[in-house]
C-alpha positions as CSV (number, residue, x, y, z in Angstrom):
1,M,26.2,37.6,47.7
2,N,22.7,37.2,46.5
3,S,20.9,33.9,46.3
4,N,21.8,33.1,42.7
5,E,25.5,33.9,43.4
6,R,25.4,31.5,46.4
7,E,23.8,28.8,44.2
8,V,26.5,29.1,41.5
9,L,29.3,29.2,44.0
10,K,28.1,26.1,45.8
11,R,28.0,24.1,42.5
12,I,31.5,25.3,41.5
13,Q,32.8,24.3,44.9
14,D,31.3,20.8,44.4
15,N,32.6,20.5,40.8
16,P,35.2,23.1,39.6
17,F,35.0,21.7,36.1
18,I,31.2,22.1,35.8
19,S,30.2,23.9,32.5
20,Q,28.2,27.0,32.4
21,Q,25.4,25.1,30.5
22,E,25.3,22.6,33.4
23,L,25.1,25.4,35.9
24,A,22.3,27.1,33.9
25,L,20.3,23.9,33.8
26,S,20.8,23.0,37.5
27,I,19.8,26.5,38.7
28,G,17.1,27.4,36.1
29,L,18.9,30.4,34.6
30,S,20.1,31.2,31.1
31,R,23.7,30.5,30.2
32,P,24.5,34.2,29.6
33,A,23.1,35.0,33.1
34,V,25.3,32.4,34.7
35,A,28.3,33.8,32.8
36,N,27.6,37.2,34.3
37,I,27.2,35.8,37.8
38,I,30.6,33.9,37.5
39,S,32.3,37.1,36.3
40,G,30.9,38.9,39.3
41,L,32.2,36.2,41.6
42,I,35.6,36.5,40.1
43,R,35.6,40.3,40.5
44,K,34.6,39.8,44.2
45,E,37.4,37.2,44.5
46,Y,35.1,34.4,45.7
47,V,36.3,32.5,42.6
48,L,40.0,32.6,41.7
49,G,40.2,30.0,38.9
50,K,38.2,29.3,35.8
51,A,38.5,25.6,35.4
52,Y,34.8,25.3,34.9
53,V,34.9,27.1,31.6
54,L,37.4,24.8,29.9
55,N,34.7,23.1,27.8
56,E,32.6,26.2,27.2
57,N,31.3,26.7,23.6
58,Y,32.9,29.4,21.6
59,P,30.6,32.5,21.8
60,I,28.9,34.7,19.3
61,V,30.6,38.1,19.6
62,C,28.3,41.1,18.9
63,I,30.0,44.4,18.4
64,G,28.3,47.8,18.1
65,A,25.7,50.0,19.7
66,A,23.8,49.7,23.1
67,N,21.6,52.7,23.3
68,L,19.0,54.1,25.6
69,D,16.0,54.9,23.4
70,R,13.7,57.7,24.4
71,K,10.4,58.5,22.7
72,F,8.4,61.7,23.3
73,Y,4.8,61.7,22.2
74,V,3.3,65.2,21.7
75,H,-0.3,65.4,23.0
76,H,-1.5,68.2,20.7
77,T,-0.2,69.9,17.5
78,L,3.5,70.5,17.9
79,Q,4.3,74.2,18.5
80,L,7.8,75.7,18.0
81,E,9.5,77.9,20.5
82,T,7.2,77.0,23.4
83,S,6.5,74.2,25.8
84,N,4.7,71.1,24.4
85,P,3.0,68.6,26.7
86,V,4.3,65.1,26.1
87,T,4.2,61.5,27.3
88,S,7.7,59.8,27.3
89,T,9.0,56.3,27.3
90,R,12.4,54.7,27.7
91,S,13.7,51.4,26.5
92,V,17.1,49.8,25.8
93,G,18.1,49.4,22.2
94,G,21.0,49.5,19.7
95,V,21.3,47.2,16.7
96,A,24.1,45.0,18.0
97,R,22.6,44.9,21.6
98,N,19.2,43.9,20.3
99,I,20.6,41.1,18.2
100,A,22.7,40.0,21.2
101,E,19.5,39.8,23.3
102,N,17.6,37.8,20.7
103,L,20.5,35.3,20.4
104,G,20.9,35.1,24.1
105,R,17.2,34.4,24.6
106,M,17.5,31.6,22.0
107,G,20.2,29.9,24.1
108,E,23.4,31.1,22.4
109,T,26.4,32.1,24.4
110,V,26.8,35.8,23.5
111,A,29.6,38.2,24.4
112,F,28.8,41.9,23.8
113,L,31.6,44.3,22.9
114,S,31.1,48.0,23.0
115,T,31.8,51.3,24.8
116,S,29.5,53.3,27.1
117,G,29.5,56.2,29.5
118,N,29.8,55.7,33.2
119,D,26.3,56.9,33.9
120,S,22.8,55.9,34.9
121,E,21.8,55.2,31.3
122,W,24.4,52.5,31.1
123,D,23.3,51.1,34.5
124,M,19.8,50.6,33.0
125,I,21.1,49.0,29.9
126,H,23.4,46.7,31.9
127,K,20.6,45.6,34.2
128,L,18.2,44.7,31.4
129,S,20.8,43.2,29.1
130,S,23.0,41.1,31.5
131,P,20.6,38.1,31.7
132,F,21.1,37.4,28.0
133,M,24.8,38.3,27.2
134,N,28.2,38.7,28.8
135,L,28.9,42.4,29.2
136,D,32.4,42.1,30.8
137,H,34.0,43.4,27.6
138,V,32.1,46.8,27.5
139,Q,34.5,49.6,28.3
140,Q,33.1,52.5,30.2
141,I,34.5,55.9,29.1
142,E,34.8,58.6,31.6
143,N,33.2,62.0,30.5
144,A,31.4,60.3,27.7
145,N,27.7,59.7,27.3
146,T,26.2,56.3,26.8
147,G,24.7,56.0,23.3
148,S,21.1,57.3,23.1
149,Y,18.4,57.9,20.5
150,T,15.6,60.3,21.1
151,A,12.5,60.5,18.9
152,L,9.8,63.2,18.9
153,I,6.5,61.8,17.7
154,D,3.7,64.2,16.8
155,N,0.0,63.6,17.6
156,D,-0.5,61.9,14.2
157,G,2.1,59.2,15.1
158,N,4.8,60.6,12.8
159,M,8.4,61.2,13.9
160,Q,9.2,64.9,13.6
161,Y,12.8,64.7,15.0
162,G,15.3,62.0,15.7
163,L,18.3,62.9,17.8
164,A,21.2,60.4,18.0
165,D,24.1,60.8,20.5
166,M,26.5,58.1,19.2
167,E,29.9,59.7,19.7
168,V,30.9,57.1,22.4
169,Y,31.3,54.5,19.6
170,D,34.2,56.4,18.1
171,Y,36.2,54.8,20.9
172,I,35.8,51.4,19.2
173,T,39.0,51.7,17.2
174,P,41.2,49.1,15.7
175,E,43.5,49.5,18.8
176,F,40.4,48.9,21.0
177,L,39.7,45.7,19.1
178,I,43.4,44.5,19.1
179,K,43.4,44.6,22.9
180,R,40.4,42.2,22.8
181,T,41.6,39.7,20.2
182,H,41.7,37.1,23.0
183,L,37.9,37.2,22.8
184,L,37.6,37.6,19.0
185,V,39.8,34.6,18.2
186,K,37.4,32.4,20.2
187,A,34.3,33.6,18.3
188,K,32.3,31.1,16.3
189,C,30.8,34.2,14.6
190,I,31.3,38.0,14.8
191,I,28.3,40.3,14.2
192,A,29.1,44.0,13.8
193,D,26.8,46.9,13.1
194,L,27.9,50.0,11.2
195,N,27.9,52.2,14.3
196,L,31.5,51.2,14.2
197,S,33.9,53.4,12.3
198,K,35.2,52.3,8.9
199,P,38.7,51.6,10.3
200,A,37.2,49.3,13.0
201,I,35.1,47.5,10.3
202,D,38.2,47.1,8.1
203,F,40.1,45.6,11.0
204,L,37.3,43.1,11.7
205,C,37.2,42.0,8.1
206,A,40.9,41.5,7.9
207,Y,41.0,39.7,11.3
208,S,38.0,37.4,10.4
209,E,39.5,36.5,7.1
210,K,42.9,35.7,8.6
211,H,41.4,33.5,11.4
212,N,38.6,32.0,9.3
213,I,35.9,33.4,11.6
214,K,32.3,33.9,10.3
215,L,31.5,37.6,9.9
216,V,28.0,39.2,9.7
217,I,27.6,42.9,8.9
218,I,24.4,44.8,9.8
219,P,24.1,48.3,8.4
220,V,22.1,50.7,10.6
221,S,21.2,53.6,8.2
222,S,21.9,55.0,4.8
223,P,24.3,57.8,6.1
224,K,26.5,55.1,7.8
225,M,27.0,53.2,4.6
226,D,30.3,55.0,4.2
227,H,31.5,52.8,7.1
228,M,31.4,49.8,4.8
229,P,34.9,48.2,4.5
230,D,37.2,48.6,1.4
231,S,37.0,44.8,0.8
232,L,33.8,42.9,1.1
233,H,35.3,39.4,0.6
234,A,35.4,38.6,4.4
235,I,31.6,39.1,4.8
236,D,29.7,35.9,5.1
237,W,26.3,37.6,5.5
238,L,25.2,41.1,4.7
239,I,21.6,41.9,5.8
240,I,20.7,45.2,4.4
241,N,17.7,47.2,3.3
242,R,16.8,48.8,-0.1
243,D,17.6,52.4,1.0
244,E,21.1,51.4,2.2
245,T,21.8,49.5,-1.0
246,E,20.7,52.4,-3.1
247,T,23.1,54.7,-1.2
248,Y,26.0,52.3,-1.5
249,F,25.7,51.7,-5.2
250,N,24.2,55.1,-6.1
251,M,21.2,53.5,-7.8
252,K,17.4,53.5,-7.6
253,I,15.6,50.3,-6.8
254,Q,12.0,50.5,-8.1
255,N,11.0,47.0,-8.9
256,T,11.9,43.3,-8.5
257,N,14.3,43.4,-11.5
258,D,16.2,46.2,-9.8
259,M,16.4,44.2,-6.6
260,K,17.9,41.3,-8.5
261,K,20.5,43.6,-10.1
262,A,21.4,45.1,-6.7
263,A,21.8,41.7,-5.1
264,Q,24.1,40.6,-7.9
265,K,26.1,43.7,-7.3
266,W,26.7,42.7,-3.7
267,I,27.8,39.2,-4.7
268,D,30.1,40.6,-7.5
269,A,31.6,42.9,-4.8
270,G,32.6,39.9,-2.7
271,V,29.8,39.3,-0.2
272,S,29.1,35.5,0.2
273,K,25.4,35.8,1.1
274,V,23.1,38.9,1.0
275,I,19.6,39.6,2.0
276,I,18.0,42.9,0.8
277,T,14.8,43.8,2.6
278,N,12.2,46.3,1.3
279,G,9.9,47.1,4.2
280,V,6.6,45.2,3.7
281,Q,7.5,44.4,0.1
282,E,9.3,41.3,-1.1
283,L,12.8,40.5,0.0
284,I,15.6,38.9,-2.0
285,Y,18.3,36.4,-0.9
286,K,21.3,35.9,-3.1
287,D,24.5,33.9,-3.1
288,K,26.7,32.6,-5.9
289,K,24.4,29.7,-6.8
290,T,21.0,30.6,-5.4
291,E,18.5,33.5,-5.8
292,I,15.3,33.5,-3.7
293,I,12.5,36.2,-3.8
294,K,10.0,36.0,-0.9
295,P,6.9,38.0,0.0
296,V,7.2,39.4,3.5
297,L,4.9,37.8,6.1
298,S,2.3,40.5,6.9
299,S,0.6,41.0,10.2
300,N,-2.8,42.5,11.1
301,E,-1.7,43.2,14.7
302,V,1.2,45.6,14.4
303,V,1.9,47.3,17.8
304,D,5.4,48.7,17.4
305,V,7.8,48.1,14.5
306,T,10.9,49.0,16.5
307,G,13.3,46.1,16.6
308,A,11.8,44.2,13.6
309,G,15.0,44.4,11.6
310,D,17.1,43.2,14.5
311,S,14.7,40.3,15.2
312,F,14.9,39.3,11.6
313,S,18.7,39.4,11.5
314,S,19.2,37.5,14.7
315,A,16.8,34.7,13.6
316,V,18.6,34.5,10.3
317,V,22.0,34.2,11.9
318,F,20.7,31.7,14.6
319,S,19.1,29.5,11.9
320,W,22.2,29.6,9.7
321,L,24.5,28.6,12.6
322,N,22.2,25.8,13.5
323,G,22.3,24.3,10.0
324,L,18.8,25.1,8.7
325,D,18.3,25.3,4.9
326,I,18.0,28.7,3.3
327,D,14.2,28.6,3.0
328,D,13.8,27.9,6.7
329,I,16.4,30.5,7.5
330,L,14.5,33.2,5.6
331,N,11.2,32.1,7.1
332,A,12.6,32.1,10.7
333,G,13.8,35.7,10.2
334,M,10.4,36.8,8.9
335,I,8.5,35.0,11.6
336,N,10.6,36.4,14.4
337,A,10.2,39.9,13.0
338,R,6.4,39.5,12.7
339,K,6.1,38.1,16.2
340,T,8.2,41.0,17.5
341,I,6.1,43.8,15.9
342,E,3.0,42.3,17.5
343,T,4.3,43.2,20.9
344,N,5.3,46.4,22.8
345,Y,8.9,45.2,23.1
346,T,12.0,45.6,21.0
347,V,12.8,42.0,21.7
348,R,9.8,39.7,22.2
349,Q,9.7,38.4,25.8
350,N,8.5,34.8,25.0
351,L,11.4,34.1,22.6
352,D,13.6,31.0,23.1
353,K,14.9,28.3,20.7
354,K,11.9,26.0,21.2
355,Q,9.5,28.9,20.6
356,L,11.2,29.9,17.3
357,F,11.1,26.4,16.0
358,R,7.5,26.0,17.1
359,D,6.6,29.2,15.3
360,L,8.4,27.9,12.2
361,E,6.5,24.6,12.3
362,E,3.2,26.4,12.7
363,Y,4.0,28.6,9.7
364,K,4.8,25.5,7.6
365,D,1.5,23.9,8.6
366,E,-0.4,27.1,7.7
367,T,1.2,27.2,4.2
368,I,0.5,23.5,3.6
369,H,-3.2,23.8,4.5
């Protein structure tokens, strides 16, 4: 056992009914990190019972992609059919995984559900993700590759090629999910990205509606809009961009009036709440009673836009679950996105609940003065 495992085990021995939150506070770790340590102690058979989790809060369950993202930066003009000198970077990503990390950093109990290969790529993702979420429900598939996304960036900073290896997520079938309904039924909220197949999304909609579980759908690209479910009535939140909306409704969005029409289409189709983003242009929020159009918070210190959408979505969901009003919900999403793109990280490293609320208050003070 390592030192953290020994600390957790000692406290469980002293009080078998201690909660994971109490453990986290006493040791100085996050609750998701403590959850992973406890799971490891159970696997090692140091702990046989789970009395200490009887009063545990219901988790947010994030379902979808956990990828290894690679970027190759070409030093000179890209030449075909020959060797090109590059500089490369690697980082962990995936829409659902990024959202899970954001939520875990903000203190939520998060369980991540996905599939992966049994390879070094998953080892890296597991190591960097486990402090913020419970990964016990990720199934490793033999002879499959962990999801990856590779981008080739030319010397002008433009992406020339993007290569996605996402076949491993085809294993997230309705049958896969049915075997894990013991986790789903406990969820206070399910967040799914559209790397899942349409049958899997259809199952989650039906299951969420039957058990009255909050459901958030996050599309990942225009081509995957055909994974949207047949019925949209189970969707509490849809956070989507302009291109994806254009693809789904086969329409062009060229101005604010078009954005309003598109948002109404989502509500008419059954979605309870929708946000349509449009890059650095204004976004629109719509439900049955309210329509809000907001200018996007700009930044003069953009370092890397990767992860901006996931940071936005996670702060929106977090603020909603914590009872904030819709104006604060939208502001929190935009602030978290802006703070993220001002760093080199897909998920900003200084994020926690207090920091998000502090950022929100600072923004309110700025707008007042």
